[in-house]
N, C-alpha and C positions, 0 to 999 in steps of 0.2 A: 288662437285669435287674440289679437291686441284689445286691450280694453281702451275704449275711446268714448269721449263725450259726444252728446247730440250735436254740438257745434262742429266737432271734427268730422262727423259723418255728412254733415251739411256741406262741409268744405270738399269731401270726397265726391259728393254728388256734383258740386259745380265743376270739379275736374272732369268728371264723366261727361258733363254738358260740353265742355271744351273739347274732349276727345270725339263726341258724337258730332259736333259741329265740323271738325277737321275730317272726320270720316266721310261726310256728305259730299266733300268737294274733291274732285279729281286732281291729284297732285299734292295733297296735304295728307299726312299720315296721323291717325289718332294715336299710334304707337309712339310717335315723336312726342306728342303732348304728354303722354304717360310718363315718358323718360324724363322730360324736362320738369314736370310737376312733382317728381320724386316718388311715383308709385309703381314704376315699371317692374322692379324686381318682385314686390309684393303681389302685383297683378299675376305674373307667371307663376309664383309660388301657390297662389290661391287656385288658379286654373289647373295646375298639375295635381293639386290635392283631389280633383275630381276623378275617381276611377271606380272600377268594379269592386274593389274592396269595401267600398262604402255601403253596399248592400249588407255585407256581414256585419259591419259596425252598427248599421241601422237596427238589425235584427237583435243584436245582443246588447246594445247600450242606448238605442233610441235616437230620435231625430236631433236632440240637442247636441249630442256628441258629434254627429255628422256635420251639424251646422258650424260647430266650432272648428272641425278639421278643415273645412273648405273656406274658412274665414268669411262665413256667410254675410255678416253684416257689412263688410267691406265690399263684396261683390254685388250685394244687393243695392248699396248705395251708389256704386259706380254705373251699374247697368241702368238704374233708375235715371241717372244724369244723361247717359248715352241715349236712352230711349226718348227722353224729353227733347232733347236736341234733334234727333233724327225726325220725330214726328212733327216738330214745330218748324224746323228750318229747312227740311227737304224742299218744299214748294217755294219758299222765300229765297233760298240760295239759287234754285233753278232759275227763278225770275230774274234776280239780280245779275246772274251770269250771262242771261239772254240780253238784258237791257244795258247793263254797265261792266262789260267784260274787262276792260282795261283797269278800271278802278278796283275791282274785286281781285283780279289776279295780281295787281300790284301789292295790295295788302297781303295776300298770301305768299307773294314773293319775299317780302320782308320777314314774314314769319319763318320761312323755310331757310333764308340765309342765316338768320340768327341760330336756327336749329343745328345747321352745320357746325357753327363754332362751338355750340354747347355740347353736341354728341363727341365731336372731335376732341375736345379738351379733357374728356374722361379717359382718353388713351394715355396711359402713364409710362409707356416705353415704346419707342419706335425702332423697328428692326427692318430687315429686308422683307420679311414675310408680311409685316404689318403695312408696309408701303404697297406691296403687291396686291394685298386685300382692298386697299383703299382704290387703288386703280382699277382692279377688277369690279368693284361695286359701281364706280363711275360708269365704266363700259356697259355693264349689265343694265343699269338704270336708263342710260342714254338710249341703248338699243331698244328697250321696252317703249320708251317715249316716241320712237320712230315707227312702231308697229301700226299697221292700219286697222282701225276698229271694225269689229264684225257687224254686218247688218243682214237683215234677212227676216225669215219667218218666225212665227211665234215659238218660244223656247219650249223644249220638251221638259218632262219631269226630271229626267237625269241632268240636262243642261241646267236647271234651276238650282238642283242640288250642288252640282259641280261648281257653279258660279258662286254660290254662297261659301263653299269650302275655300276656294282659291281667293276670294275677296277677303275673308277673315284672316286668312294666313298673312296677306299683305297688310291688313289693318293693324296687327300687333307687331309689325316690323317697323322701327322707326325708319322713315325715308320712303318707304314704298307705300302708295296709296291704294287702299281697297277699292275706293271709288274709281280710280283710274283703271284698275284691272277690270272693273265692271264696264268701263267705257270700251276697253279693247275687246271684251267678250260681247260687246253689243247688248249689255244688260242694264246700263246705267239708267236709262229712261225708263226701262221696264220696272226696275226696282223702285224708282222715285214715284212712278205712277201707282204701283202696288201699295207703297206705304201711304201716299196721299189719299188714295180712294179705298184703302182698307181691303184690298183684294186678299182675303185670308188664306186662301188656297196657295197662291204664289208665296206669301210671307212665310207660310209654314214650311214649304219645301226649301226655300232659301235658308230658313232657319235651321233646319235639319242639316243642311250642308255646312253651315256656319259652325254648329256644334261639333260635328265630325272633324272639321278642319281645325277648329280651336284646341280640341282635346289632343289631337295628334301632333300638330306642329308646334304647340307650346312646349311640349316636352323635348323635342329636338332643340328648340331655340334656348331653352333653360340649360340643357346639357352643354351646348357650345359656348354659351356666355360663361359658364362655370369653368370649363376646361381651356377655352381659347378666348378669353374675354377681350384682350387688346386686339387681336385679328378680327373678331367678330364686330367689335365697335368700329374698327377701321372700315370694314366692309359696309356697315351700315351708314358710316358718314359718307362713303363713296355713293351709296344709294341716293342719299339725300342730294348730293352735289349733281349726280346725273339726272335727277328728277327735276332740277331747276329749268331744264330746257322745256318741259311741259308746261310749266306755269309762267314762263316769260310773257309779260302782259301784251306784246306787241306781235301780232301774227299776220302773216299773208295766207290767205286760203288759196290752195291749189287745187282741190277737188272736193266736190259735194255730191250729195245725192238726196232726192226728195222722197220722203215716206210719209204717208197719211198726212200730207200738206205741211210737213216739217222738213226744213232743210237741215240735213245731217252732214257735218264736216268730216270727210274721209281723210284728207291730207292737208297739212299746213306747215308753215316753217316760221322760225323765229326771225324777226328783222330788227333793224334799229328803229327807235321811235321816230327818228327824223325821216325814215322812209315809208312811214306808215301813211296809207291813203286815207286821210281824214283827220279829224282833231286827235293828236296824240295825247291830250291831257296831262302832259308831262309834269307840269307843277303839282297837280292833284296826286298823280301816280306816285310821285317821289315821297310826297308827304304821307300817304297812305302806306307806302313801303317802310318809311322810317317808323311810322306807328306800329305796324306789324312787328318790326324788329325789336321796338321797345317793349311790346307786350310780352315777347319771349323772354326778354331779361328780367321783366317784373314776375312772370311765372316761375322763372329760374330761381329768383331770390325767395319767393313764396314757398317753392318746393323745398328749399333748403331750411327754410324756417319750420316747415311742417315735420321734417325728418328729425330735427333737433328735439 
């Protein structure tokens, strides 16, 4: 475990808040924020340190040794930031997306475009396999954005656990949004409501799934990043590019359904802002996209400074 000052742990908490804010929004990945802010590798390393061997370590050497092995101060600071954002921003972002969708998506579109450039430039050698991984990532992510969200009855216990596991796997992947996976599973509004209204039963089951998904998938991700880093980064870059379709600000709604007096969009397509039926808010949208783009550049420089 690294020796850090109080100020450094506060900075990690702020990075966690940025990750949490990103994870709440369908189309933006908290993993991308972790990557850009320079804590991605340490995050995977810390998660992978959590295993059944810790029980033996705890029995023989005590809690402090276990805490050091899992980089506990780092994880606690990061999770605190994520928790603060999810609890405080879940309802606000849901409201903003409902009332000002073009402006919100424009800001996040700028964030994600900058993320493409950042993650892509981490690839230090391009080969046929790397290019193939990039194209494959684009196709997979684009296909996912075209899937129709699930709607229907109240989720079962198993479905809540499964949703938590799948969403957390997506959340730690740069480019794939865990919130969007929840949208596809028909669970996004369920989770937002559970967090906002503190429905502890649902939160517990989703959390169990998240722990299962996190501890299993992080090991796979760490392995392929170590063995096939360039190809994996190319695949992740492709994921981010393919996901841009989902967060394009101007949409034409093709199909909706009404559930509990709420209109749920089942199918929509990206269109030109000049074909948008209504005020396209083009000037403000461009300004917010530029702001989002610049924010990632600032985060990148901040991340590099923190690593030094």
